[in-house]
Each structure stands twice: as structure tokens, then as C-alpha cells.
N, C-alpha and C positions, 0 to 999 in steps of 0.2 A: 504494500499499499504505500510504499515511499516513506520520506520523513514523516516522523510523528512522535508526539510528546505526551507522556502519561505522568501526570502530578498525583501521587496517593496521599491522603490525608488522614487515614484510619488511625494514626498515633498521634495525630496533632494535639496539643493540648486543647484547644478550642476548635472543634470540628466545625461549626457552623462559619465561626469567622474565618478559619482557613479557608473553607470553600468559597465564601464570598470573595477573599482576595484572590483567590486563583482565578475564578470567572472573571473578576473584574480585569485582571491583567489579560487573560485570554481574549476578551472583546478587542483589545488593541491590535489584533491579528485578523482582520476582516477575510483574509484569504485561507483562513483556517476554519474547520467546521469543529464545533465544541460539542463533545459527546460525553454526556454525565454518566457515570457508573456508580458503583458501590465504593464510596470514599475514595473516588479517583474521578478526576477531570483529562479526558483525552483530547488531544488536539490533532487533527489530520487535515491534510490537505483537502479543499472542498471536493476536487475530483477523484478522490481516493476512493477506492473499492470499497465496500463495507460487506457486513454479513448478507445482506440481501442480494448484492451482486455476487457474491460467492454461491450462495443457495442457488441462483438462477443458472449460474455456470455448473453447478454440480447436477441439477435438474437435466440441463442440456447434455450433459455428458452421459449419466446414468440412465437418462430416459425413464424413469420410473411412472408407474400408472398413476400414483397418487402420492402425497407428501404429507407427514406430520413434523412440524416443526414447534418446538417447545423452547422457551427461554425466561430467563429470571432477571435479566438485565435491561438497563436503557440500549444499549447497542443492538439488542435482538429486535428493536421496533424496526429497523431497517428490513429485517427479513419478514417480520408479520405483514409488512406494506407490500412487499413485492410481488408482482405478477410473475407467475410462474408458468403459466399456460396449461398446468395440469391440476386436478382437483387438489386442493391443499387446506389443512386443517392447522390453524395456528393456536397455540396456546400460551398465555401469559403464567408463569409460576410465580405466585406470590406477589409482592408489591402493591402499592397503593395508586391511587390516581388513574388515569385515563391511558388506554393502550391500543394499540392497532390490531392487537391479536383478537381473533375471533370469541376465544373461549379464554377463562381464567379459573386457575386452580389455586386453592389457598396455600400450598407448600409442596415440598418435595414428597411427602407421604402421600399426597393425593396425586402426584405425577407417578409415583412409584405403583400405585393402585390401577391408575390408568394404563400403564404399559401391561401389568398382569392380567388385566381384562382383554387388552388387544391380543396378548400372547396366548391366552386361552381361548379366544375366538378363532385365532387363526390354527390352533392345534385341532380344534372339532371341525374346521372346514376341512383341513388334510386327511383326518380321518374319513370325512364323507367321500372325498375322492376315490379313497381305496375301492 
């Protein structure tokens, strides 16, 4: 994705003040895209590829019949919004506030349960084919 900068503030004495200072400084670079994460602010070139472009490329190469994309961070929003040309299901795991994902699960335990259900459903379909 070219040059990028990630500024982490998880261990800063005042997280909120640290985040505000980082964002204020980051806004001085209009050619950079600001992507907020969990206690991190990322600056990447505006034209740099992101998770959405990576997912679209993967779909083009792998040619799946459908896609399930789940994510728990701000940088997953690009993938949630990406047009893939195949049926897709997007899931935001945890978090608060708006998301471009179609569905939201409370947390990792709920995601684990969803995957168990999907695997069980897939196993049942395989047995019926025999």
C-alpha cells in the first residue's frame, strides 16, 4: 500500500488527549487518508489500496460463489462497502456506532457460534450429496 504511518496510543497516559493530538496533526496532511482503529490512527496515501480493494482482488482471483466477510475494526469498513460482484454477507463484530456491514454480532463468541452453525449446515449438505 505504499508509505503509511500507524500511531498507537494504547499505553498513553491520557488516551483521549493522545488521540485528539494525533488526529489534529494527521489532518495537516490532506493527501493522507486517516483510518482510525483500536487505539491506533493510521495514515495512508489516499489512493492506497485498502481491505475493500484487497477483498475485491481476492474475489476476482478465487472466483467464489459467495463471500462472508467479518471484521471488528474501523479499517474493515472499506471491505463492508466494497462491491464484489457476487452475493456477499458482511458482519461487524462488536463495536458501537454506525457500520456499513449488513449485520452486527455482539462479539467474538457470537462470531464463533455463527461459524459453528455454518460448518454444521455445510456438513449436513455434504452428507445429503452422498
